[in-house]
C-alpha positions as semicolon CSV with decimal commas, in nm:
position;residue;x (nm);y (nm);z (nm)
1;M;4,487;0,542;1,475
2;T;4,364;0,633;1,822
3;K;3,998;0,631;1,719
4;S;3,808;0,379;1,514
5;I;3,608;0,487;1,212
6;E;3,289;0,395;1,397
7;T;3,381;0,615;1,694
8;M;3,466;0,908;1,466
9;W;3,139;0,860;1,279
10;K;2,935;0,855;1,600
11;Q;3,103;1,164;1,737
12;G;3,049;1,341;1,408
13;F;2,678;1,267;1,414
14;I;2,633;1,349;1,782
15;N;2,801;1,684;1,737
16;E;2,612;1,761;1,418
17;P;2,517;2,116;1,526
18;H;2,885;2,193;1,575
19;L;2,982;2,024;1,244
20;T;3,290;1,861;1,397
21;A;3,274;1,602;1,121
22;P;3,098;1,772;0,828
23;K;3,192;1,506;0,571
24;I;3,048;1,227;0,785
25;N;2,735;1,428;0,859
26;N;2,692;1,504;0,492
27;L;2,732;1,134;0,411
28;Y;2,455;1,044;0,653
29;N;2,235;1,323;0,519
30;R;2,275;1,178;0,169
31;K;2,195;0,830;0,300
32;S;1,873;0,961;0,454
33;Q;1,778;1,150;0,139
34;N;1,852;0,848;-0,080
35;M;1,620;0,638;0,136
36;V;1,338;0,891;0,100
37;D;1,402;0,939;-0,272
38;K;1,388;0,565;-0,331
39;L;1,056;0,528;-0,151
40;Q;0,906;0,827;-0,330
41;H;1,024;0,684;-0,662
42;M;0,862;0,349;-0,579
43;F;0,537;0,522;-0,484
44;A;0,539;0,718;-0,811
45;I;0,595;0,399;-1,011
46;N;0,310;0,232;-0,823
47;I;0,072;0,512;-0,926
48;K;0,167;0,466;-1,292
49;A;0,130;0,088;-1,255
50;I;-0,225;0,129;-1,121
51;V;-0,321;0,357;-1,412
52;V;-0,168;0,126;-1,674
53;G;-0,308;-0,180;-1,499
54;S;-0,661;-0,037;-1,497
55;I;-0,643;0,031;-1,871
56;I;-0,517;-0,320;-1,940
57;M;-0,790;-0,460;-1,715
58;L;-1,056;-0,269;-1,908
59;L;-0,923;-0,397;-2,240
60;M;-0,899;-0,756;-2,117
61;M;-1,246;-0,753;-1,967
62;S;-1,385;-0,608;-2,288
63;L;-1,220;-0,884;-2,490
64;I;-1,373;-1,159;-2,275
65;G;-1,716;-0,999;-2,289
66;A;-1,722;-0,824;-1,951
67;P;-1,665;-0,454;-2,036
68;W;-1,887;-0,333;-1,754
69;L;-1,679;-0,518;-1,498
70;G;-1,363;-0,363;-1,646
71;L;-1,519;-0,017;-1,625
72;Y;-1,639;-0,089;-1,272
73;I;-1,286;-0,181;-1,162
74;C;-1,148;0,135;-1,326
75;V;-1,400;0,342;-1,129
76;L;-1,289;0,170;-0,808
77;L;-0,922;0,237;-0,886
78;A;-0,972;0,605;-0,975
79;P;-1,004;0,725;-0,611
80;L;-0,698;0,516;-0,524
81;V;-0,492;0,701;-0,785
82;M;-0,617;1,038;-0,658
83;I;-0,535;0,946;-0,298
84;A;-0,190;0,823;-0,402
85;K;-0,107;1,143;-0,593
86;K;-0,230;1,361;-0,307
87;E;-0,028;1,170;-0,049
88;L;0,287;1,167;-0,263
89;N;0,265;1,544;-0,312
90;K;0,246;1,582;0,066
91;S;0,576;1,396;0,099
92;Y;0,741;1,628;-0,154
93;R;0,637;1,928;0,056
94;L;0,811;1,805;0,370
95;S;1,069;2,060;0,481
96;K;1,428;1,964;0,405
97;G;1,574;2,258;0,590
98;Q;1,637;2,054;0,903
99;S;1,864;1,778;1,028
100;S;1,851;1,443;0,851
101;Y;1,707;1,287;1,167
102;D;1,419;1,537;1,191
103;Y;1,351;1,498;0,819
104;L;1,332;1,118;0,849
105;I;1,104;1,144;1,153
106;N;0,869;1,377;0,964
107;F;0,878;1,147;0,662
108;D;0,797;0,846;0,880
109;H;0,504;1,035;1,036
110;W;0,378;1,120;0,689
111;L;0,421;0,757;0,585
112;Q;0,213;0,626;0,875
113;S;-0,059;0,884;0,808
114;S;-0,056;0,795;0,438
115;I;-0,089;0,422;0,511
116;A;-0,385;0,495;0,740
117;N;-0,556;0,694;0,461
118;Y;-0,501;0,412;0,214
119;A;-0,631;0,157;0,465
120;R;-0,957;0,349;0,505
121;Y;-1,021;0,334;0,132
122;Y;-0,923;-0,031;0,101
123;K;-1,192;-0,113;0,356
124;V;-1,433;-0,003;0,084
125;F;-1,232;-0,116;-0,220
126;Y;-1,194;-0,485;-0,135
127;P;-1,563;-0,551;-0,054
128;M;-1,677;-0,356;-0,362
129;F;-1,426;-0,540;-0,579
130;F;-1,558;-0,872;-0,449
131;I;-1,918;-0,769;-0,518
132;G;-1,827;-0,676;-0,875
133;M;-1,643;-1,003;-0,940
134;A;-1,920;-1,212;-0,779
135;T;-2,190;-1,035;-0,978
136;Q;-2,004;-1,087;-1,305
137;A;-1,951;-1,454;-1,221
138;I;-2,321;-1,503;-1,151
139;I;-2,449;-1,337;-1,469
140;S;-2,189;-1,494;-1,698
141;N;-2,272;-1,802;-1,908
142;A;-2,019;-2,011;-1,719
143;G;-2,161;-1,889;-1,389
144;G;-2,516;-1,976;-1,498
145;K;-2,412;-2,329;-1,590
146;L;-2,229;-2,370;-1,260
147;I;-2,533;-2,250;-1,063
148;S;-2,760;-2,491;-1,254
149;L;-2,525;-2,777;-1,175
150;L;-2,516;-2,668;-0,811
151;V;-2,896;-2,667;-0,787
152;Q;-2,911;-3,014;-0,942
153;T;-2,655;-3,144;-0,694
154;L;-2,805;-2,966;-0,392
155;P;-3,172;-2,907;-0,481
156;T;-3,374;-2,654;-0,282
157;N;-3,701;-2,466;-0,313
158;I;-3,568;-2,167;-0,123
159;M;-3,438;-1,914;-0,374
160;L;-3,310;-1,563;-0,308
161;F;-3,264;-1,323;-0,602
162;G;-3,295;-1,621;-0,834
163;L;-3,013;-1,806;-0,654
164;P;-3,020;-2,099;-0,410
165;Y;-3,024;-1,961;-0,058
166;Y;-2,704;-2,142;0,046
167;L;-2,509;-1,974;-0,237
168;V;-2,636;-1,632;-0,129
169;L;-2,543;-1,707;0,233
170;A;-2,197;-1,825;0,125
171;L;-2,140;-1,504;-0,073
172;I;-2,259;-1,290;0,219
173;C;-2,024;-1,473;0,457
174;L;-1,732;-1,422;0,218
175;L;-1,821;-1,053;0,186
176;L;-1,828;-1,013;0,565
177;V;-1,489;-1,182;0,599
178;I;-1,337;-0,962;0,328
179;T;-1,488;-0,650;0,488
180;K;-1,358;-0,743;0,831
181;Y;-1,006;-0,822;0,716
182;A;-0,978;-0,563;0,436
183;E;-0,720;-0,356;0,622
184;A;-0,519;-0,667;0,710
185;F;-0,522;-0,771;0,344
186;Y;-0,399;-0,425;0,244
187;R;-0,119;-0,418;0,501
188;W;-0,008;-0,767;0,398
189;D;0,003;-0,656;0,034
190;L;0,186;-0,336;0,133
191;N;0,445;-0,529;0,331
192;L;0,496;-0,763;0,037
193;I;0,595;-0,473;-0,188
194;Y;0,755;-0,220;0,046
195;G;0,833;-0,424;0,357
196;Q;1,208;-0,436;0,299
197;Q;1,233;-0,061;0,241
198;F;1,015;0,019;0,544
199;K;1,241;-0,201;0,754
200;K;1,549;-0,014;0,633
201;L;1,382;0,318;0,713
202;K;1,306;0,206;1,068
203;E;1,660;0,075;1,113
204;L;1,803;0,404;0,991
205;I;1,592;0,603;1,236
206;T;1,683;0,364;1,519
207;D;2,054;0,399;1,440
208;M;2,024;0,778;1,444
209;E;1,840;0,775;1,775
210;E;2,107;0,553;1,930
211;L;2,381;0,782;1,806
212;R;2,205;1,090;1,935
213;N;2,185;0,927;2,279
214;E;2,554;0,831;2,281
215;P;2,751;1,025;2,545
216;Q;2,987;1,278;2,387
């Protein structure tokens, strides 16, 4: 053969408008669509997992005597589900009547915008979640015993909201740290779940860009 498969593939992609290699172009189009379909499927599963997880959380919290905390967490998760559904529907409306490269670029732009929207909510979610958990810990029987033991170990006459001042200060410091790094926590969690797929998407776009820049 006078041309390698790689060379034929590159030429086919570069000359996509002329369809000199329609089978190869179609193969790459399917590869791009499969990538998008897989991510959309993962996002859809994540939405269902949040809904099911919130119900389980409510039941578990009710069983251990903290139904209000379970309900509180469900309320915090509700906007997250609404944001997720709204963002996923946006991805379904992306135009597919274009080249696979343009479609992937538009999908990547949507993805970055979607992540930014999620990040804004998580800046509220994480601090509020911490406040709910801390409040439940303080008012619980176990929390009351722990606070009493703490006061005996580190006695003080300075009390704030019925708590030793140093415990209040510690909780405030933790809340400030969580608030400051909420977006970083979210992006770390996101990368843990979707990092591999995001990497593949970037590699696919990079490969396409390199092929488009190849001299014909």
